[in-house]
TIVO-2410 file (N, C-alpha, C; in nm, 3 decimals):
# residues 126
REC num residu      c1      c2      c3 atome chaine
REC   1      M   4.742   5.597   9.374     N      A
REC   1      M   4.879   5.613   9.331    CA      A
REC   1      M   4.970   5.547   9.434     C      A
REC   2      T   5.063   5.469   9.387     N      A
REC   2      T   5.160   5.406   9.475    CA      A
REC   2      T   5.263   5.508   9.521     C      A
REC   3      A   5.317   5.486   9.641     N      A
REC   3      A   5.420   5.577   9.692    CA      A
REC   3      A   5.552   5.556   9.618     C      A
REC   4      L   5.575   5.436   9.567     N      A
REC   4      L   5.701   5.406   9.500    CA      A
REC   4      L   5.703   5.466   9.360     C      A
REC   5      A   5.802   5.549   9.334     N      A
REC   5      A   5.816   5.611   9.201    CA      A
REC   5      A   5.914   5.534   9.114     C      A
REC   6      G   6.008   5.465   9.177     N      A
REC   6      G   6.106   5.389   9.101    CA      A
REC   6      G   6.215   5.336   9.192     C      A
REC   7      A   6.306   5.262   9.134     N      A
REC   7      A   6.417   5.206   9.211    CA      A
REC   7      A   6.542   5.202   9.124     C      A
REC   8      I   6.654   5.222   9.189     N      A
REC   8      I   6.782   5.219   9.120    CA      A
REC   8      I   6.862   5.102   9.175     C      A
REC   9      P   6.894   5.005   9.090     N      A
REC   9      P   6.975   4.893   9.139    CA      A
REC   9      P   7.119   4.938   9.164     C      A
REC  10      V   7.173   4.896   9.278     N      A
REC  10      V   7.311   4.929   9.315    CA      A
REC  10      V   7.376   4.806   9.376     C      A
REC  11      R   7.506   4.812   9.387     N      A
REC  11      R   7.581   4.708   9.459    CA      A
REC  11      R   7.647   4.774   9.579     C      A
REC  12      I   7.629   4.714   9.694     N      A
REC  12      I   7.695   4.757   9.816    CA      A
REC  12      I   7.792   4.645   9.851     C      A
REC  13      R   7.920   4.677   9.835     N      A
REC  13      R   8.025   4.577   9.833    CA      A
REC  13      R   7.994   4.484   9.716     C      A
REC  14      S   7.964   4.359   9.741     N      A
REC  14      S   7.928   4.271   9.629    CA      A
REC  14      S   7.781   4.232   9.631     C      A
REC  15      D   7.705   4.289   9.725     N      A
REC  15      D   7.564   4.253   9.741    CA      A
REC  15      D   7.473   4.344   9.659     C      A
REC  16      P   7.379   4.286   9.584     N      A
REC  16      P   7.284   4.369   9.511    CA      A
REC  16      P   7.184   4.434   9.608     C      A
REC  17      S   7.146   4.557   9.578     N      A
REC  17      S   7.049   4.628   9.660    CA      A
REC  17      S   6.972   4.726   9.571     C      A
REC  18      L   6.879   4.799   9.631     N      A
REC  18      L   6.800   4.899   9.559    CA      A
REC  18      L   6.794   5.028   9.638     C      A
REC  19      I   6.803   5.138   9.569     N      A
REC  19      I   6.768   5.267   9.626    CA      A
REC  19      I   6.627   5.296   9.576     C      A
REC  20      E   6.532   5.305   9.669     N      A
REC  20      E   6.393   5.329   9.629    CA      A
REC  20      E   6.365   5.479   9.630     C      A
REC  21      I   6.297   5.522   9.527     N      A
REC  21      I   6.256   5.662   9.513    CA      A
REC  21      I   6.105   5.665   9.536     C      A
REC  22      V   6.064   5.745   9.634     N      A
REC  22      V   5.923   5.747   9.670    CA      A
REC  22      V   5.863   5.885   9.650     C      A
REC  23      R   5.732   5.886   9.624     N      A
REC  23      R   5.658   6.011   9.609    CA      A
REC  23      R   5.616   6.067   9.744     C      A
REC  24      R   5.586   5.976   9.836     N      A
REC  24      R   5.542   6.016   9.970    CA      A
REC  24      R   5.581   5.907  10.068     C      A
REC  25      I   5.578   5.943  10.195     N      A
REC  25      I   5.614   5.849  10.300    CA      A
REC  25      I   5.498   5.847  10.399     C      A
REC  26      P   5.411   5.746  10.392     N      A
REC  26      P   5.294   5.742  10.481    CA      A
REC  26      P   5.334   5.749  10.628     C      A
REC  27      G   5.263   5.834  10.702     N      A
REC  27      G   5.291   5.848  10.845    CA      A
REC  27      G   5.396   5.953  10.876     C      A
REC  28      V   5.457   6.012  10.773     N      A
REC  28      V   5.561   6.113  10.793    CA      A
REC  28      V   5.523   6.233  10.706     C      A
REC  29      T   5.518   6.350  10.768     N      A
REC  29      T   5.479   6.471  10.695    CA      A
REC  29      T   5.590   6.517  10.601     C      A
REC  30      V   5.550   6.592  10.500     N      A
REC  30      V   5.647   6.651  10.406    CA      A
REC  30      V   5.744   6.742  10.481     C      A
REC  31      A   5.693   6.816  10.579     N      A
REC  31      A   5.779   6.905  10.658    CA      A
REC  31      A   5.886   6.826  10.733     C      A
REC  32      T   5.848   6.710  10.786     N      A
REC  32      T   5.945   6.625  10.856    CA      A
REC  32      T   6.051   6.574  10.760     C      A
REC  33      V   6.008   6.530  10.642     N      A
REC  33      V   6.103   6.483  10.541    CA      A
REC  33      V   6.200   6.594  10.505     C      A
REC  34      D   6.148   6.712  10.479     N      A
REC  34      D   6.234   6.825  10.441    CA      A
REC  34      D   6.332   6.861  10.553     C      A
REC  35      A   6.286   6.853  10.678     N      A
REC  35      A   6.371   6.892  10.791    CA      A
REC  35      A   6.476   6.787  10.825     C      A
REC  36      L   6.443   6.659  10.810     N      A
REC  36      L   6.530   6.554  10.862    CA      A
REC  36      L   6.609   6.476  10.758     C      A
REC  37      A   6.573   6.487  10.632     N      A
REC  37      A   6.649   6.415  10.530    CA      A
REC  37      A   6.785   6.482  10.512     C      A
REC  38      I   6.887   6.400  10.496     N      A
REC  38      I   7.021   6.454  10.475    CA      A
REC  38      I   7.068   6.418  10.335     C      A
REC  39      E   7.152   6.502  10.280     N      A
REC  39      E   7.212   6.470  10.150    CA      A
REC  39      E   7.336   6.387  10.175     C      A
REC  40      A   7.351   6.283  10.098     N      A
REC  40      A   7.468   6.196  10.108    CA      A
REC  40      A   7.522   6.170   9.969     C      A
REC  41      Q   7.648   6.136   9.964     N      A
REC  41      Q   7.711   6.100   9.838    CA      A
REC  41      Q   7.718   5.948   9.833     C      A
REC  42      F   7.668   5.888   9.726     N      A
REC  42      F   7.673   5.743   9.710    CA      A
REC  42      F   7.709   5.712   9.566     C      A
REC  43      Q   7.822   5.650   9.546     N      A
REC  43      Q   7.870   5.615   9.412    CA      A
REC  43      Q   7.859   5.733   9.316     C      A
REC  44      D   7.916   5.846   9.356     N      A
REC  44      D   7.922   5.968   9.275    CA      A
REC  44      D   7.784   6.031   9.249     C      A
REC  45      Q   7.684   5.993   9.325     N      A
REC  45      Q   7.551   6.051   9.310    CA      A
REC  45      Q   7.506   6.112   9.443     C      A
REC  46      K   7.439   6.226   9.437     N      A
REC  46      K   7.381   6.284   9.557    CA      A
REC  46      K   7.244   6.219   9.579     C      A
REC  47      I   7.223   6.170   9.701     N      A
REC  47      I   7.093   6.114   9.737    CA      A
REC  47      I   7.049   6.178   9.868     C      A
REC  48      R   6.918   6.177   9.892     N      A
REC  48      R   6.865   6.225  10.020    CA      A
REC  48      R   6.816   6.104  10.097     C      A
REC  49      V   6.857   6.096  10.222     N      A
REC  49      V   6.826   5.982  10.306    CA      A
REC  49      V   6.754   6.031  10.430     C      A
REC  50      L   6.644   5.965  10.463     N      A
REC  50      L   6.567   6.002  10.582    CA      A
REC  50      L   6.620   5.928  10.703     C      A
REC  51      D   6.609   5.988  10.820     N      A
REC  51      D   6.658   5.926  10.942    CA      A
REC  51      D   6.580   5.798  10.974     C      A
REC  52      P   6.643   5.702  11.043     N      A
REC  52      P   6.578   5.573  11.070    CA      A
REC  52      P   6.450   5.583  11.153     C      A
REC  53      V   6.442   5.680  11.243     N      A
REC  53      V   6.321   5.692  11.326    CA      A
REC  53      V   6.200   5.727  11.238     C      A
REC  54      S   6.217   5.819  11.145     N      A
REC  54      S   6.107   5.855  11.055    CA      A
REC  54      S   6.070   5.739  10.963     C      A
REC  55      L   6.170   5.667  10.915     N      A
REC  55      L   6.140   5.550  10.833    CA      A
REC  55      L   6.063   5.444  10.911     C      A
REC  56      Q   6.099   5.428  11.038     N      A
REC  56      Q   6.027   5.331  11.120    CA      A
REC  56      Q   5.882   5.375  11.142     C      A
REC  57      R   5.861   5.505  11.161     N      A
REC  57      R   5.723   5.555  11.176    CA      A
REC  57      R   5.641   5.522  11.051     C      A
REC  58      C   5.702   5.533  10.935     N      A
REC  58      C   5.634   5.499  10.811    CA      A
REC  58      C   5.595   5.351  10.812     C      A
REC  59      K   5.689   5.265  10.850     N      A
REC  59      K   5.660   5.121  10.852    CA      A
REC  59      K   5.552   5.087  10.953     C      A
REC  60      V   5.553   5.154  11.069     N      A
REC  60      V   5.447   5.132  11.168    CA      A
REC  60      V   5.313   5.171  11.109     C      A
REC  61      N   5.310   5.287  11.044     N      A
REC  61      N   5.187   5.333  10.981    CA      A
REC  61      N   5.136   5.232  10.879     C      A
REC  62      L   5.225   5.183  10.794     N      A
REC  62      L   5.184   5.085  10.691    CA      A
REC  62      L   5.140   4.953  10.754     C      A
REC  63      A   5.210   4.908  10.856     N      A
REC  63      A   5.174   4.782  10.921    CA      A
REC  63      A   5.037   4.789  10.986     C      A
REC  64      L   4.998   4.909  11.033     N      A
REC  64      L   4.870   4.924  11.101    CA      A
REC  64      L   4.755   4.961  11.007     C      A
REC  65      T   4.785   5.010  10.888     N      A
REC  65      T   4.677   5.060  10.803    CA      A
REC  65      T   4.660   4.985  10.672     C      A
REC  66      V   4.757   4.906  10.631     N      A
REC  66      V   4.752   4.838  10.501    CA      A
REC  66      V   4.746   4.687  10.524     C      A
REC  67      D   4.658   4.620  10.450     N      A
REC  67      D   4.649   4.475  10.459    CA      A
REC  67      D   4.786   4.413  10.436     C      A
REC  68      Q   4.828   4.327  10.526     N      A
REC  68      Q   4.963   4.271  10.521    CA      A
REC  68      Q   4.970   4.138  10.447     C      A
REC  69      K   4.862   4.099  10.382     N      A
REC  69      K   4.861   3.970  10.313    CA      A
REC  69      K   4.975   3.957  10.212     C      A
REC  70      R   5.003   4.061  10.137     N      A
REC  70      R   5.108   4.054  10.034    CA      A
REC  70      R   5.221   4.153  10.061     C      A
REC  71      R   5.236   4.191  10.187     N      A
REC  71      R   5.337   4.290  10.223    CA      A
REC  71      R   5.429   4.233  10.331     C      A
REC  72      Q   5.540   4.300  10.354     N      A
REC  72      Q   5.636   4.254  10.454    CA      A
REC  72      Q   5.672   4.365  10.553     C      A
REC  73      D   5.576   4.454  10.577     N      A
REC  73      D   5.604   4.567  10.666    CA      A
REC  73      D   5.641   4.520  10.807     C      A
REC  74      I   5.579   4.417  10.856     N      A
REC  74      I   5.608   4.369  10.992    CA      A
REC  74      I   5.749   4.311  10.999     C      A
REC  75      A   5.788   4.235  10.898     N      A
REC  75      A   5.926   4.183  10.894    CA      A
REC  75      A   6.026   4.299  10.886     C      A
REC  76      H   5.993   4.401  10.806     N      A
REC  76      H   6.081   4.518  10.795    CA      A
REC  76      H   6.090   4.591  10.929     C      A
REC  77      L   5.978   4.595  11.002     N      A
REC  77      L   5.978   4.663  11.132    CA      A
REC  77      L   6.074   4.597  11.229     C      A
REC  78      K   6.080   4.465  11.226     N      A
REC  78      K   6.172   4.394  11.316    CA      A
REC  78      K   6.316   4.437  11.289     C      A
REC  79      I   6.350   4.455  11.164     N      A
REC  79      I   6.483   4.502  11.128    CA      A
REC  79      I   6.500   4.648  11.169     C      A
REC  80      M   6.396   4.729  11.145     N      A
REC  80      M   6.403   4.871  11.176    CA      A
REC  80      M   6.423   4.896  11.326     C      A
REC  81      F   6.365   4.812  11.412     N      A
REC  81      F   6.385   4.831  11.555    CA      A
REC  81      F   6.534   4.821  11.590     C      A
REC  82      L   6.604   4.728  11.528     N      A
REC  82      L   6.748   4.716  11.551    CA      A
REC  82      L   6.823   4.838  11.498     C      A
REC  83      C   6.783   4.885  11.380     N      A
REC  83      C   6.848   5.003  11.321    CA      A
REC  83      C   6.826   5.126  11.408     C      A
REC  84      V   6.703   5.145  11.452     N      A
REC  84      V   6.671   5.264  11.533    CA      A
REC  84      V   6.743   5.257  11.667     C      A
REC  85      R   6.749   5.139  11.726     N      A
REC  85      R   6.821   5.125  11.853    CA      A
REC  85      R   6.968   5.166  11.836     C      A
REC  86      G   7.031   5.120  11.728     N      A
REC  86      G   7.169   5.159  11.702    CA      A
REC  86      G   7.183   5.308  11.675     C      A
REC  87      F   7.089   5.363  11.600     N      A
REC  87      F   7.089   5.506  11.569    CA      A
REC  87      F   7.078   5.589  11.697     C      A
REC  88      L   6.984   5.551  11.785     N      A
REC  88      L   6.967   5.625  11.911    CA      A
REC  88      L   7.091   5.609  12.000     C      A
REC  89      R   7.152   5.493  11.998     N      A
REC  89      R   7.275   5.471  12.075    CA      A
REC  89      R   7.385   5.564  12.024     C      A
REC  90      E   7.400   5.574  11.892     N      A
REC  90      E   7.502   5.663  11.836    CA      A
REC  90      E   7.474   5.809  11.869     C      A
REC  91      L   7.347   5.849  11.863     N      A
REC  91      L   7.312   5.987  11.900    CA      A
REC  91      L   7.346   6.014  12.046     C      A
REC  92      L   7.316   5.917  12.135     N      A
REC  92      L   7.345   5.936  12.277    CA      A
REC  92      L   7.496   5.947  12.299     C      A
REC  93      Q   7.575   5.872  12.227     N      A
REC  93      Q   7.721   5.884  12.238    CA      A
REC  93      Q   7.767   6.023  12.198     C      A
REC  94      E   7.703   6.080  12.096     N      A
REC  94      E   7.737   6.217  12.055    CA      A
REC  94      E   7.699   6.318  12.163     C      A
REC  95      V   7.588   6.293  12.234     N      A
REC  95      V   7.550   6.379  12.347    CA      A
REC  95      V   7.657   6.370  12.455     C      A
REC  96      E   7.698   6.247  12.487     N      A
REC  96      E   7.798   6.226  12.592    CA      A
REC  96      E   7.932   6.291  12.557     C      A
REC  97      R   7.965   6.298  12.429     N      A
REC  97      R   8.089   6.362  12.384    CA      A
REC  97      R   8.077   6.515  12.379     C      A
REC  98      G   7.955   6.565  12.394     N      A
REC  98      G   7.933   6.708  12.388    CA      A
REC  98      G   7.912   6.761  12.248     C      A
REC  99      N   7.889   6.672  12.151     N      A
REC  99      N   7.872   6.713  12.011    CA      A
REC  99      N   7.726   6.734  11.972     C      A
REC 100      L   7.634   6.700  12.061     N      A
REC 100      L   7.491   6.708  12.030    CA      A
REC 100      L   7.418   6.745  12.157     C      A
REC 101      Y   7.316   6.829  12.145     N      A
REC 101      Y   7.236   6.865  12.261    CA      A
REC 101      Y   7.146   6.749  12.302     C      A
REC 102      L   7.127   6.735  12.431     N      A
REC 102      L   7.044   6.627  12.485    CA      A
REC 102      L   6.902   6.635  12.428     C      A
REC 103      R   6.851   6.756  12.409     N      A
REC 103      R   6.714   6.771  12.359    CA      A
REC 103      R   6.698   6.711  12.218     C      A
REC 104      C   6.806   6.708  12.139     N      A
REC 104      C   6.800   6.645  12.006    CA      A
REC 104      C   6.779   6.495  12.021     C      A
REC 105      W   6.852   6.434  12.112     N      A
REC 105      W   6.838   6.291  12.137    CA      A
REC 105      W   6.699   6.261  12.192     C      A
REC 106      L   6.653   6.343  12.287     N      A
REC 106      L   6.519   6.323  12.345    CA      A
REC 106      L   6.411   6.339  12.239     C      A
REC 107      G   6.430   6.432  12.146     N      A
REC 107      G   6.333   6.448  12.038    CA      A
REC 107      G   6.322   6.321  11.955     C      A
REC 108      S   6.435   6.257  11.926     N      A
REC 108      S   6.432   6.132  11.849    CA      A
REC 108      S   6.367   6.020  11.929     C      A
REC 109      V   6.396   6.013  12.059     N      A
REC 109      V   6.334   5.912  12.144    CA      A
REC 109      V   6.183   5.932  12.148     C      A
REC 110      N   6.140   6.056  12.164     N      A
REC 110      N   5.996   6.084  12.168    CA      A
REC 110      N   5.929   6.051  12.035     C      A
REC 111      K   5.997   6.081  11.926     N      A
REC 111      K   5.941   6.048  11.794    CA      A
REC 111      K   5.931   5.897  11.777     C      A
REC 112      F   6.029   5.824  11.831     N      A
REC 112      F   6.030   5.678  11.825    CA      A
REC 112      F   5.915   5.619  11.905     C      A
REC 113      S   5.891   5.671  12.024     N      A
REC 113      S   5.787   5.613  12.109    CA      A
REC 113      S   5.649   5.672  12.083     C      A
REC 114      G   5.642   5.778  12.004     N      A
REC 114      G   5.514   5.844  11.977    CA      A
REC 114      G   5.402   5.755  11.927     C      A
REC 115      P   5.425   5.669  11.826     N      A
REC 115      P   5.316   5.587  11.775    CA      A
REC 115      P   5.254   5.495  11.880     C      A
REC 116      A   5.332   5.452  11.979     N      A
REC 116      A   5.278   5.364  12.083    CA      A
REC 116      A   5.178   5.436  12.173     C      A
REC 117      K   5.185   5.568  12.176     N      A
REC 117      K   5.098   5.647  12.261    CA      A
REC 117      K   4.966   5.684  12.195     C      A
REC 118      T   4.953   5.655  12.066     N      A
REC 118      T   4.829   5.690  11.995    CA      A
REC 118      T   4.723   5.582  12.017     C      A
REC 119      R   4.600   5.617  11.988     N      A
REC 119      R   4.490   5.520  12.000    CA      A
REC 119      R   4.517   5.401  11.908     C      A
REC 120      Q   4.560   5.428  11.787     N      A
REC 120      Q   4.589   5.322  11.691    CA      A
REC 120      Q   4.704   5.234  11.739     C      A
REC 121      G   4.807   5.293  11.796     N      A
REC 121      G   4.919   5.218  11.848    CA      A
REC 121      G   4.882   5.131  11.967     C      A
REC 122      R   4.800   5.185  12.056     N      A
REC 122      R   4.755   5.105  12.173    CA      A
REC 122      R   4.669   4.990  12.126     C      A
REC 123      K   4.586   5.014  12.026     N      A
REC 123      K   4.499   4.908  11.973    CA      A
REC 123      K   4.584   4.795  11.910     C      A
REC 124      A   4.694   4.831  11.845     N      A
REC 124      A   4.778   4.731  11.779    CA      A
REC 124      A   4.846   4.638  11.879     C      A
REC 125      T   4.866   4.686  12.002     N      A
REC 125      T   4.934   4.604  12.101    CA      A
REC 125      T   4.839   4.513  12.178     C      A
REC 126      E   4.709   4.527  12.154     N      A
REC 126      E   4.611   4.443  12.225    CA      A
REC 126      E   4.608   4.303  12.169     C      A
***
């Protein structure tokens, strides 16, 4: 069974895009999804969006476990690194303003660097 359940075409400003609806997120537990996904309003619709660090973990998992011949997980990862860096920067600014506990930021940093510490992650860097 594919993880993708469907997609909803949308326009962001004048650019076409897709909201993908998935059944599962490889490399991310259901408990993590439930805990970290936020509800957002987009064009009068409620959607749930997962944090960039968890999405990046999914892409790392797919890049390391699925044949990349017909996939673009590695290209997506390059984009995700920029997104996660910006996300972590914004979280750190919230810590500096006193709006977020430091341990929340450290938890995201640890989650970000976690895959590199695994046997599979070390093997991928060889």
